[in-house]
N, C-alpha and C positions, 0 to 999 in steps of 0.2 A: 357253496358255489362250485362252478365248474372251474377250478382253476387251470387243472392239466386234462388235456384230452389227446388220447392218442390218434394218430393218423387214420388208422382203419376205422375210428369212432366218429369221424368227421362226417356230416350229410349235406347233401347239397343247399339245404336251408340254413347252414350257420354262419353265412358271412358275417352277420354282425357280430358273431360270438369269435371268429378265429381268424377274420381277414382275407383278404384275397389270396395270397399266397399259400396260406395254410390250407384254404379250401382247395385250392388246384392241386395240392400234396395228397390231399385226401381223397379228391377223387379219383387222381393218376393211380393210387394204392387201391382203392375198390375195383380198380378197372384191370388188376393184375400186372400192372405195368412196372418194372424196375426201379422203384423208388427207396432209396435209403431209409431205415427205419426213422421214426423221430415223433415228437409230440408237439405240442403247441402251448403257449402259457395264454391263456384267452383274454379276452377284453374284460372280462369280469377282474382279474388280478389287477389290469392297468387302471379301472375305476376304483379299484379299493385304495390305491397309493394315490391317482391325482385328481379323485373326483370332487374335491373340495377346493381346487386352486382356480375355477373359473376362467379355464384355459381359451374359451371361446370368445372371451372380451375382444373388441377392436384396439383396445391397449396392447394387449398381447401379441395379438397377432400383427401390429405394428412392430413388435420388439422382440422377435424371435430368439435372442441372446436371452433375453430376460425369463421368457418363457421356459428354455432349455434349462436354465438355471434354477427356477423353481421346479422341476420335475425330479431332477439332480438332487436337491435338496430336501425332495419328500422322503419319509420313512416307509419301509417296506414292512409290512405287517408280519409277524414271527410264521403266522401259518402258510403265506405265501414265500416266504425265504425260505422255509425248510423242503416246502415241495418242490422248488427251483432246484435248490440246491442237490438234488438225489441223482441228477441227472450229470455230475463232475466225474463219474467212474471212467468213463470214455472219453476220448478225444470228439468235439462235437463242432458244428458251426451253429451260430447264434445269429438268428436271420429276421430282421422287423416284418411284420404281415399287418398292414392297413387295409380298415373297412373298405378304403377309397384307394383301392391298389389291384391289379392285374385285372381292370374291368375293359369291356370290349370297347369303350373309346377313349380309354387312358391307360395307359399300363402301370405309370409311376416308376419305372424303372431307375434303381438307383437312388432315388429320392430319402429313402431312410436307409440304416447302416445295418451293416453285417461285420461279425466278428467270426474268424476262422479258427480251425483247432484250438479251441477252448476247453483247458483241462483243468479240472477240480471244481469243486461246490461252488467256493466263494467267486472264481473266475466267472463261472456260467452265471451267478446271482448279477454279479457287475456287468457282464455283458448286454443282460435281459435289461437293465436298468437303463443302460446307456442307449440300447435300443428305443426303450419308451421315450427317451429324451430326445432322440432325433426325428421324432414325427414334428419337431420343432426347428429345424435346420432352417436356415436361410432360403435353401434349395426346395425344401418340400413345402414350405408356407406359399412361396414363389408359384411353383407348381400347380398346387391347390386352388391360388386365386386365379392362373391362366386358365384353368379349366371349370371356373365356377363352382367350386366344390365350397362348403362352408367348413368352416375350421373348428367349428362349434361342435360339429357331428361327427368327425373324424377321431375314431377310437385305434388303438394299436394292440394287436396280438403279437406274440414272438415264438418263432419256430425255434426248436432245439433238434437236431438232427445231428444223425450218427455222422462222422467226417467221413470222404472216400478219398483215401492217400492216392490221388489220381498220379497214373505215369504221363497221361496225356487228357486233356478237357477243353471245353470250349463252349460254343453257342451254334444252334441250329435253328434258322427259319425254315418252316416248310414251305413256305411263298419267298418269292423272289422279292426282296424289300425296295430294290430298285428299280427293275422292270414291272413289278407285280403281277408276275406270271404265278398263277397258282399251281400246286403240286411240282414244283420245282425247288428241291431242299437246296440250301446255301450254309454250308458248313465253313468256321472258322475252329482251326486247331493250335494248339500249342502244348509243349512238353510241362509237367508240372501241374499245378492247380488251375482252374478254370478263371480265376482271380486276374491273371496278366491278360487274357484275351476280354473279359467284360471291363475293366479298367482302361483297355487301349493303349497297355503298357508295352505292349511287344506287335510286331509286323506276323501275322500267323499265318499259317499254311489256309489257302482258302480251296474250296470245292465246291463246284454245283452239279447237282444230282437230277436227273430226272427220266421218268420210264425204266428206273434201272441202269441207266448208263452216265458214266461220269462225264459231263460236259464240258468242264475247265477245271482246272489245276494248276494253281499257281502258287509256288512254295515261298512262303516269306522267311525272313533271316533270324526271327525267334531268337535274338540275342541275349534273351532275359529267360529266368523261370522262377514262379512263385513256389515254395518248398515249405512244407510243414517242419517246425521245429521240435526236438524232442521233449522239451520243457512246457510248449505251448506256444501257440502265435505261429507267424509264418515270416519269411524271409525271402528276398527278393538275390538272386544270385546270377551271375553271369554265366552263359552257356554258348556253345557252338552247335548250333542243328542245321546244317545244310541239308539235310535229308528230309524226306516227308515225314511228318511224326504219325500218320496213318496209313495204313495199308490200304488196297483198293478195297479190300473184304472189309473193313472195320468203316472205310466210306460208305459203302454200301448198305451195311449193317443199320447204321447211323440214320441213313436217309428211311428205311424201311422202317426203325422206330418211330421216327418223325411221322410216317404217316399213318402208324396206330395211334400216335398222340391225337393229331388232327382227325382221324375219323371219329375218333372218342368225343370229341368236342365240336363235330362238324364245323370247324372252322380253322383257318391258318394259326399255327401258333410258334412263338418265340420259345425256344427253350434252352437251357443249359444241360451238359452230359458231361460225364466224366469216365474213364475208362482206368479200373485200379491195377495194382502191380500182379494179379491173375488173370487179365484180360476182359475181365468181366464190365459191361456196359451199364452204366446206371444213368438215369435221370434224374437230375436233383432240381427242375425247376422247369413250368409251362406257363405260358401268359399268352393272350390273343394278341395277334400284330395288329396296333390300333393305326398303323399310318396307313395300310393298303384302302383303295378307294372301293368303294363296295361296286359289284359288278351288276349292270342292268339284267334283268332275267328276260331273256330273250327263245327263241325255238334253240333246238337241239344243234349239236354243231359249232364249230368255231365262226363267231359272227363279229363283224367291227361295228360300234357304235360312235357315233361323232355326236360332241356336246353341243347340242343346240343353245343351251344356256349361255356358254362362252360366246359363240357367234354371235349373240345378243348383247354382249358386254357383260353378261353377269356372272360375277365369281363367287356371291351370295346364293344360298339356297334358295328356293321358290315355295313359300307357302302352299300347304297341302290343296286349299281350294283354289289357289292359282294353277296348279299342277293340273286339277279337275279341270277347269276352264280351257286349259291348253288341249288337254285330251281332247274334249268336244271341238275344238278347232280343228284338230288334228284329222278327225273324222269326217269334218266338212271339208277339208283339204283335200282326202282322200275321195270323197264323192264328187267335188267342184273340179278339180284337176286332173284325177287319173282316172273319173268316171268310174270308181268302185266304193259304193255306198258300204259302211260299216253297220253290221245288225245290230250292235250297241253303242250308239255314238259316246254314252258316257264313259266307255272302256278305253275310246281312241282310237287311232287308225292302228294296223297292226305293226308299222314300222316305229310307233311312239314308244318309248320305254323312260323310265324313271330310276335314278339312283342316286343316294345322297342328297336328295331335295333338288336335284338338277336335271333337266331333260335330255333324252339322249334319242338320236334317229339312227336306225339300223341301216349302215350302208350296204350290208352285205349283197342285196340285188344290184346296187350301182357298181360296185366293183366286180360283179360277175355279168356284167352286160358290156358289151363293147361299143355300144353309143353310151352308156354311163361314163366310161372309163373316158371316152373322147370329150364330153363337154362337162361333166360335173368338176373336176378338178380343174378348168379352164376358169368355172365361174369362181371357184374357191381363191384362184391366183388373185382376183381382184377385191374379194372380200376376205378371206381368211388365208393367207398366204401360206403360214405353217402347215395349217391343216391340208394344203394341197399338195404339198411336199410329201407329208405323212401317209396320204393315200395313195400317191405314186409309190412311195416305197412298199406299200402292200400289193400291188400288181404282179409280182414276183412269186408271191407265197402260193403253194399249190391248193391251199384251203379256198383261196378267191380267185380261183381259175376261171375263164370266160364260160360259162354255160348259153348264154342268151348271144349268140352271135348276129340273129337277126334284127334291123335295125327299124322294120317294118311296123311291128306293133306298136312300137314308141311311137314313132311318125304319125301313125294314124289316130292314135290319142291326142298328139299334139295338133294336127290338123282340126282334129273334133272340138278341141278346146278352144282354137284360133277362129274356127266359125261361130261357136255360140258366142263369143265375146267379141266378136268382131274385130279382132286383132289387127288384121291387114288393113281395113278401112280406118281406123282410128289411127295407126301409124302413119300410114299418107297423110291423113288430116294435120297430124303434129307438127310433120315435115313442111307440108304446105302451109299451114296456120298456125303457127303456135299458140297465139292468143286464143283461138277458138277452140283448141285442145284443152287449153288451162281453163276455159269457163265450162269445159263439157266436165272436167274431173272436179271441180269446184261445185257444179250443180250435185254430183255422186255425194259428197261430203254433205250437202244440204238435204238431201234425200235421205241419207242416212240418220241425221238428226232428227227428221221429222218422225222416224220409226221407234225413236228410242224411250220415248213416254211410255208409261204403263197403261196400257188400255183398261178402260172399264171393266170390270168383271173377270180380269186375268189375274192370277195370283202372280206374285213377285218372282216365284221360284220356276215357274211355267216361262215367263216373260224372258226371264233371263236366260234359260235354256234354248228359246227359241232365237234369241239374237247370237249365241253363240254357235249356234247350229246353222243357221239359214242366212244371216244378215251379213255378215262380216268378210270371210273369206273371199266371198264373190268381188267384193270389191276391188280386191289384188289384180287378179288379170284384167278388171275394166281400166286400171288405173294406169298399168306398166306399160301399155302399149304408148301413152304422150311420153313417158320417162325414158323407156327404154330407146328410142331414137336417138336420144342426144348422146347416148355411149356410143350405140352404133357409128353415127355422124363422126363422133373423134375417132373412133378406129380407122374409119375411112380415110379421115386427113392424115391419121397416120401413115398409113399403106401407101398412100399418093405422096406423102412427103418423104419417106423413106428415110435417109442419112441425111438429109436437107433440115430435119429438126434434132436438134441438140438433146441429150437426155435432160429430163425435166419440163422441157419446155410444152411438150402438149398437156403435160399435168397443171401448168401454169396456166393453162387457158380457163381451167374452172376456177380461179380464184376470183372470189369478189362475186361468186354466183348469185344470180336473183333467181325468186320465186322458191326459195327454200323453207320451209315452214319453220324449220328448228333455227336456221340462222335468223330469221325475222323475228322469231320469240327472241333471241340472245339479244339482238339489237334494240328491241323494245325495252329489255331489263336494262340494257345501258341508258336509253332516253329515259326510263323511267328513274334511274340513278342520277341522271343530270338534273330534272325536274325537282328532285326531292333535295338535291345540294343546294337548290336556292331557300328551301326552308330553314329557319334558326334551329328546328326539332331535328334536322338530319342527324347532329351528332348522338343523338340515341340510339341509331344504329349500331354504333360501335359498343353497347353495352350489352349486345345480345339478347335483345329485349323477345317478348312473344308477341303476337300479332296484337293480342289485349293492351300492352303496355304500349304500343306504338302511339305516339301524338296523333291525334285525328287528320292531320293535313297528310301525314305521311300514310297513315292507315287508309285513307281515300284513294289515294295514288296507288298503293298496294292491290287494294280491292279491285281496282280497273283491271291491272294487270291480269290478276288472277280469275276473274270473269271471263277473260279470253283464254288463257291458258292453265287454268289453274286443274285441268284435268290431267296434268304430266305429274311424274315423280321421276326420281332416279329409281332404276329398275323395274321401268312403268310396264313392263309386260306381264307384272306380277299383280294379278288385282287384290291381293291380299294385302298391299303395301298403301299406307295412305298417299291421298293426292296431295299437291300443293295448296288446295282450298280447303283441305282439311287440317294439314299443318304444313304453313309456309315458313317453317323456321330456316329451312335451307336457303329457299329464296333470300330471305332477312340477310343471312350470312352472305351470301354473295352480294347483294346491295351494299353490304358494309364494305366487303374488297373493294368494290367498283367506287366508292367514294373516298379509297386511300389514291386512286389512280390521279396526279394531278399533271402529268406530261401531256399536252394536247394532241403531239405527235403519236402518242401510245392510244390515244381514244379507240374503242372498238371500231366506231362508225367510221372515223378517220382511216383506220386501217384498212378496213372494208372497202372503202372507196379507192384508195390506194392501189389493192390487188385487183378491184375492177379496171380500174385506168392501165394495170400492168398487163392485165389480159387481154383487153384490147390491143396494145401496142404489139403485145406478141402475135396477135393474129394478124394485123397489119403487116409484121415484119414476115411471118411463116406464109403467107400468101405473096408477097413478093418475090421471095426466094423460089416459090413453086416456078415462076414464069408465068408469062402471057396468058399461056394455055390455059395451065391448072389452077393459077391463084385465084382467079373468080370462084372455082368450084371449092377449093379450100377454105375460101373465106365463108363462104356460105354453108359450108360441113360446121366449120367451128362456131358460127354464129346461132346456128341451129342449136350446137353442143350447148351453149350457154343458155339458151331461151328454153330446153326443156332439162337438162340435167338436174335442175333442182326440185324437180317434182317426184323425184325418187323416195322423197322423206314423206310425202302424201299417205301412202298406203298404211304404212306403221301410224301416222298420228290419228289417222281415221278409227283404227282398231283399238288405239289406246283410248280416244273418246269414247268409244263404245263398251269398253272393259270397264272405264270409269263410270258408265252407268249401270254396268252390270253389278260393279261393286256396290253401288248403293242399294241395288234390288236386293242385294245377299245381305245388306245390313240390315234391311227390314226381316228379311228369313230368320236372321239371329237375333233381333229384338224379339221376336215371338218365341224362338226357341227359348230364350232367355226367361221369359215371363213364364212360359212352362215349366221352368226349372231343369231342363233340357241339357242346359251350358249356363256356366256362370255370367257370362256378359254378353253383349252383341256382337262385339268383335271375335270372339271363340269361334264364330260360323267360318271364320278363313282357316282354321286348322281341323276343319273337316273337309270331307270330298261332297259333290253334288248327290249322289246317291245316299249318303249318310243325311245329310241335310233333309232329305225328302223323307226318309223312314223314321228320322225323330228318335225317341227312347232316350235312358239317361247316357248321354255324350261325354260326361264331364272327365272320366279317368282317360277315355280316348285324345281329347283334348289337351289334358295336362302331358301325357307321353309325347304327344306331337310338338308340343311346345318345347319340352327338354330335348326332344331330338332336332329341333331345328336351330335352338340354341347353341347345341354342340356343332351342328354344320356351319354356323357361322362363324365358328372359328378355324374352320378349315381353310388353309392357305392353297395348295396345291390341286389343280382340279385337269384331269387328262382332256385333251381336246378329242383325242382318239382313243378309245378302249378296247380292246379284245375282250370276248367272253371266257377266256382263260386268264383273265387278268392283267395281260401283258399291256403295257403302254409303250406304243412302237416308237414315239419318239425319245422316249428313256432309253430304249435299246439302240436307235441311231447315236445318239449321244453326239450333238453337234459340236463340232472343233470349233475353237473360238479363235478370232482373226490373229494372225500371227504378230501383229503390232498391240496386241490386248484391245484393240476396238471390239465392242458388242455390236453386231451385223444384223440387219433386219431387212425389211421391204420399204425402199423408198415412198413418202407417202405425200410431202408436200417439199416442193425444190426449196433450196435455200439453205441458209447456216448462220448459226447463231450459237454463243457461245454464253454461259449462265450460269446460274446456280439451280442446281437439283432440289423439286421438292418431290418425295413421294409421296404420293396420295393413294392409300388403298379403299376409302370410302369419301366420296365426294359430300356427304352429308356434314356440315360444320366445318369444312378443310377451309384452311386459310392458304391463299396463294399470292405474293406478293406480286405486284406490276414487275416483268421481266424475269421471272422465274420461270425454269422450265418445268413443266408438268411430267411425271413419271408415274405411269398408272397401268395396273393390269389390262383394263378394255375400258370403253365409253359407250353409255348411250345417250339420248338426248338429253338427261337429267344431270349429266357430266358438263354439257357444252358451256353454261355460263362460265365455268373455270376458264375456258378458253379465251373468254374477253379480257384478261389481262396476263395469259401466258405469253412467254417469249417463244417458246418451242414445246414439241410433244414427243414423247417417247412411252409406247404402247407395247405390251408384251402379245397381244393379240391382234389379228384384224391384218386386211390387205390393203391394195393402194386404193380399194373404192368401199373401204368399211366406213362405218359412220363417224370415227373419229379422224379417218385419212380426210373426206369430204369435207366436214367443218375446219379442219385445221387448213385446206387450200382455200378455202372461202375467205377466212379471216388472215390469210396470208403468212401463217407462223409454219416455221420448219418442221417436220414429224419424220420420224422413222416408226414404224409399226411390224407388229410380229418377231420382237426382238425377246426371245428366251430368257427369262429369270431378270428381265430388266429390274424389278420393285427389289430382288435380293440382290443383285451387283452393283446396283446404285444406290447413294445413301445421300440423304437430306442434306444439304449443305455443300455437297462436291460440287466444283467445277466443271464443267463438261460442253462438249460442242458437238451438237447434232446438226449432221449433213444429210437433208431431205432430199439431197440428188442422189447420193452413194449409196444410202441408207446407212450410215454409221455412225455410231456416238462412242466418241473418245474422251479421256481424262483430259482436261485442259490443264 
């Protein structure tokens, strides 16, 4: 049995034998980096000691204390004890090294135990035994559960490493963990052993280094130090260290060492280091930095990427096939909107990028264009205000200086597009005759649906790609000339009214807005609940039934709703996700919530009607204030705003209907691949790409890896809205200043004020929202909006005044503030908060 291995004998294939920490120490030793000598007690020894204990049982996983007691009570075979005791002649550090540790997606930092300055054979053996038991601490078990790692397959090795009696020690990240900027070393240092810094027991000196220059130097008080005791163990001693504990030369030497480590691994690293009494620099540990967001792979030079996924209300990753379909749609946008056909549509437009399962768009051409700077941030102001702020903050960066000053090429492209899709005649028609414009766009949807069925003799994959590449995107410029005039007329009214319109009044004109397909869907869901309420079987919905378990009358009512709206779902731009007609559990859950609503005054249709009446009252009042000459024009403009603005949801709705058909077609492709053994089951197709589906072959390993990656990304909480190609997240650099009174601030989205209980919801599927609670969420797409039916107010981390959630909140007449940084972290379920949708603030009641 290989109970003991020296660092220099560890190979890259030995993770299961030595664990993550020891594997890295072996790799770094082989690379010639300054690693203190040591050995690892392998997992073979751990297996010999605990192999008969059945530690993977669910009972022990639920009882970590019991598991630890079993391990500590297990006898250590004599041959293992003898092999370990021989390393007690010099002071050593004894450190746990789990097989699920220091991985690219989970560091497990500090989850198992470490013992410092261990002296004597028996003490080393006892420390090794305690390390084995520490695999079953509460924190280690919880961490594995949070990262989806099976307790039964994790094993533990133990590092025994010569102690560095350091004068100064600490940690170093080779990329900035706060801003994300790569190749920027962040160093924390304190006198004594590094445990003081690692454990957070001291305010260390802090240094930031980039390109051989110290950019930041912030000295901590360093009032405590950890020192080795002569007989073994360590002590904490009071200290006085007002001066920096590192010289500039030592700081730069550390940064250079960090570069060497990162270059060796090819990715940013979290390292621990020590400088001994002779001034020698030692590297005591390195692990991947697992919290950095992956960088989209774009052209050389500094680039700025905008997260399109977040702008669409998605914090979750998109399935690989969903991304592949969006690539083809981006190629269609490039050809249709910009007149630039893409050589390989399956590869997507040049501006299309993917990272971490999210879609990013290269903003660099916009930032370098005078016209782009003038127009795009203004669009973002009403769609995603926080991103607009970040974008403007990049205007002063030299790398994004304007290189395209002439507006003529873009204007020519715009005019060609306008002529092609008859934008001006359609816009004029919409203003002159809204009803005729609505009939025109409805016919566009009817025509699209007629082209969706699979024609005879055409393969499902060919038809899916034809729909994606030619039939969907042209709908957008065809429909927008009917919806955009509504917002133009609203803006015109605002200009004419000037100071005569009070804050929030113009936005209130859009309350109870008609002709919005998503609002109509939500109200139909309410009417469905009202019809179901009359059935004696309605109480069955409170038991979270499946569709099959519903009483026949309730199932019949539900099926009627799904016939019209079953192509929708949460995160619906991802065709890899089941539609409601496939899995209506979310709709059933929403219906159960609606059946709890007893107060008629809070009924969604009553609130909608009330909002519409208030909008009409405000229009009349604004027209009166405008005076005899401007009043009729104000009334006309605001009437047209109400008649047309609701059509903004139609382009996406039609795209979603088409995506549902593409999903059905790809399911057929998946069924064929599964029958041929290329994949295990039909829905594995959604973890492939369109080219892979066409090529075939054995794709099972690819699917397995993609599913694992997707599952890990589902756990990621923070997604950058704008990300630079050097890893910097500009919003993190800016560090939003909190309001002086402790209020959270964002963009006013729906006027009014409400005080209520917060309900933080990260995923709408299965979410429970009591009538009158305030919904706090990252963002929304139409799949979220049924929750709005019982919400008293809305707080979103994303969005602007014209983002989807803001529009629907206005239509329901509930106060809303959007674009509130870190709202889901700052607010907790059960807190009493006040949402002021007029001022854009959220305060604690």
